[in-house]
C-alpha positions, 0 to 999 in steps of 0.5 A: 585042314579042319578048322572053321575059317571065316571070309573076314575079320573086322578087328574094332567095332565104332562106327568104322568097323560098324559099317564094314560089317553091315557092306561085307555083310550084305556081300554074303561074307562070313564076318565078324568083328571083333572089339574089345568093348564090344562093338558101339565105341570109338571116338563118335561116342565121346563126340557130345553132338554130332552136328555134320553127318548128313541125316541128322538135322538138329543132331545127334549126339556120338552115342547114340550114332555110334548105337544106332550104326551097331545095332544096324549091324546086329539086325543083319546078324553080325557076329559082334566079338568082345575080344581084344585081338592082340597079334595077326599073323600068317598062317598057311595062306589065312591069318589067324588073329589072337588074343593071347589066350582063348579068342583065336580065329582064322580068317581069309581077310582082316579089315583093321578099325581101330580107330586112333585117339586125340593126344591129350594135355593131361593137366587138370580141367580137361576130362571135366569140361571135355564137349563142354569147352575141351574139344579136339576138332574143330572141324566137329566142335567150332561151329558151336564157337561162333562168335566167341573166344577160343584156343587151338594148342599145338605148332605142328601142320593140325594145329594150324590149320584148326587155327586156320578155319577157326580163325573164320568163324570165331572172334578170336583166336589164341595160338599158343605154342610152347617153343617160339616157333612153330613146326608146321610148313611155312605157307600155313604160317604166313596164312595165319601170320596175317590173320587178324584174329589170330594171336600167337601166346610162345613159349607156352604151356597150359597149366590147368582147363578151369571153369563152372557149368563151361570151361571159362579159362586157361591157366598157361605158365610161360616155360622160360620165365615160369610167369602164370597167367589165366587167359579168359576163353570160351573153348579150347581146342586140343591139337598135339597129333593123335594115337594110332592104336597099331602097337600090336601091328609094328614089322607087320605092317607099313606104316607112317608116324604109326598110321597104317599106310593103304592105298584106295582101294584100303588096303595095305602091305600085306595080302588081305589086311586092310583098314579104314578110318582114322588109325591110316595115313588120311588128311581128314578124320571124320566119322563121313569119311571113316564111313567110305574108308569102311565101305571101300574096305568092305569091296575090297574085302569081298574082291579078295575072297572071291579071287581067293575062291575061284584060285581054288576052285570053289568059285562060288556062283556069283548070281544078280543079287552078287553084281546088285550089292556090287553096285549098291 
C-alpha cells in the first residue's frame, strides 16, 4: 500500500483530544488531531471560570485552559488538522477517516474525543445568562452559589444528583419538573424528598430567564393550567441530559443512549478504535476525568500499534526511553 498510514488519529481538539495527542506523541506515535475548529475548543472553552482543576489556584478561564492544552500539544509538534470527520470505515485492517470530500487519512488507531454538549432549554435569556447564572454542571459551578437560592431543571437521575449536591451548598434549591412525578431512581427520590431545603415545583416549564447584569429570576408556566408565575433565583442548573456527537458513528460502535461504550482502557467494540472524555458512557463528566481517559486511550493506542508492528514483522526495538514513557 503506497498511501502513508498514520499510527493514530484523534478526532476532537478539546482538552481530552489534545491530552491524548500529547501522550501519543510521548509514545513516539505518528499522531494527528482532527478538529473542525482547529483545536482549543470543547466544553472547557465554554466555562467562564474553572476552579476545580488541579494546579490553578484562584481558577482559570475555560478558554485559557483549553488554549494552553492546545499550545502544549503544538509545542511538541502534534499535528492539528482543521477538518470535520464524517466517516470512519475499515480498510485492509486499517481505518480510514474522511470528511467525505478533500480530507482522507488511513490510520492504525483512532481515538474519538468529540465530546458531548448539554441539552438546552431553548428559551429566551438562556444564552444571554450562560456563565452569568445559567449553568449545566453543579459540580463545576455550585461553589459560587453557597447560601443562595438556585433552581434545577429536570426530573431524572442527573437532575436529582445536581439538586442533592447543591442542597449542601445553597440555602434553597427548587427542582422544577414538567411532570407530577420524577423519573429518577427511587433511592434518589427518597433522598431528595427528605432534604429540608429542596422544594419541588411540579408540572412546570421555564418560559424565560431574566435578569440584569446577572440572572435574577425565571418565568414559569404550569403545563396543566397555563398559569404563568415568577420565581426569584440566583442561578439555574439545567439537567435535562447531554447529547453526544456520535451520529456519524451509528452502526459502527456499541453505544448506550448515544454515548460510546468502552472498557477500562478506553477500547470500544472495534479493534483499534478508542474513545475518551464526555463522549463515552461515564458516571462523571469533568475536565479531570476527560484528561485521565485521554491518557489511558493514548497508552492503549500505543500498545495496539506496537502489537501490530510486531505481528507485521516491523517492530521497533523497544528502547529504555520507550519503557520510561510507559511508566510515566
